[in-house]
Phi, psi and omega in degrees: 000132178293143176262162173301324179296320181297318183281329188290346178289351176256123187309321178302311182288327176302316179293319179292321183286349174290333185245345185227147178290160180298322180296343175286323188276331184268153173292134187291328180280305195267335180084358169270182189288136179293163189302307183304318184279330178285328174286328172296325177296314180302308180300325179291317173302316179296314180301330180266356178078025183270121182293144175195165178250135189243130184218149175241128178252127178240118181294135185279140175045045182292327182295320178299319174301314178299315186287334185271317187251341181105161186292336176294325173289320175302319175298318178296320175303310180302313181299319179294319180291318178297320178296319178294319178301316182300316184295312185295324181272358190303125173098346182216005180194172185223141178246145180222164180259123178276325178154148182054238183259013179258132179236149183251141178234129174241120184248113186266000185259312190264096185253317183284155186310305183297323177292322176296314179303314181296321175300312179289321173307314183300327179299328190261357187229165174062027175060032179284297183228314187242174185050053178213166171269137176253119182285112178245186189298316189237003184200166176228074179301137175277124191251122172235169180204161179245135184228140172235142182212154171217168186236142175255136001265005186302314188263329179202152183245007175223163188295310187302316179296313183303316180294326179290331179291320175289331172295312181299312186291323173301317181295322179294322173300317176302317184284343176281348181120004180068183180056046181202172173236155174225123174257145189295130169230120187303319183293336182257329192245352186304321189262008177293126178242100185299314184296321178289325180293319185292338177291338179280090190274181182294319182300314186298320175297313181295318180297321178298314185294323179296318177297312176298323182299315184292347177287341179263157183254313178262172177300319175301313179297320181289321177295318176298323182292321184272348189301305184306321177294321174296320179301317182287314182285321180267352181052054178248165183271333176194168179244135181243156178210158174229159172254203182292334181279346178080031175264125183279129176235152177250129179302314183276356180219078184310336183289341181293127176206108181229136176288115174224054187293355178254016180292332180292342174297337178282343194265063174291331172240179185293326187236137179224120177226129180199158163235022168240122193260016181294318179291324178297314180303321181282315190272319186232071186299324182296308178301314178305316179298324175292320180297317176298319184293332178267006178059036177285134183236353176210146188214139174233114188242138172232130183285137174262111184106212182223179176302321183286323180223099182257123177270338182156205185220147171242130184205157174253129183225096189272123179280139174054045179214127177254043181298154173253125181282125182273162186302316181289337175286323175296321181294324182292313179291325174304314181303314179296321177301322179287326175297319176299315181302309179306311181300315179295321179294315186290319188263337185077006176293155175256159175295136181296138175246000000 
């Protein structure tokens, strides 16, 4: 929780606190600055011509935490992240709550590119704020977040434009798989149109994949046909599959062939997604060694078939990426696996080995 001394070092808050008590300025749950006052601080900095970096942080899969552990745990997560932000920003920045699981960060120190990178890297490493477990009464949820940021006046000279840029970069971070930060670069982000991209919904994606799937005759042809769409929608480097013998193949690189015959031990359910490999190391050590050799850090596996009749697996194995798989991404790969299962049952063809 912010103290009056911490906030009063900034002229805007010193003036506000002359007329208002601290509890009016702070968010009642998290103890960071409430929405109206953090936005007022940003507007005041712009009016004074004070350079700063402005960021929005969105906690990943917060609804899942609430649904799994209860809202009291969700409140504990918000409070824990807020406390860590106060410590991390002490002396050069202020954090505020925008609403729900979204928080705003105002950084008056790190304006230059390399400084911004170091600041953002620090948020995600060394147990400072993100990519860490927060110890609560009955659980220790692992917390990640997606962040978008831009700098005044380098990237924008007015509030509305600046806010639109952090919104764009945050959205870009979400489309990259979350659990990452994106700082605004005009050459990369100027033409991002959030509303237009959002119109491209799940139905459109699944319909397109179904159309492409029908263009192939064999399993290999069908996988080749849907590969471009999956690369685009899931933002993956390749798609992998196994048959009943458990040999791993890459759709985009036919020369890939690795024995992973214990992958099925992971598939108690139709879908398995993780970026923590402890269970894989214990349950599927052969598969684990292949993943480690390829520097894979996150994986999404879908069973082709059922427990009674399993034809193989379809999976994404991303190197050097701690992304979090979203529900719609799991649904897309599951849909393709079901198309394959139907084809195999109908034709009697086997998954290629």
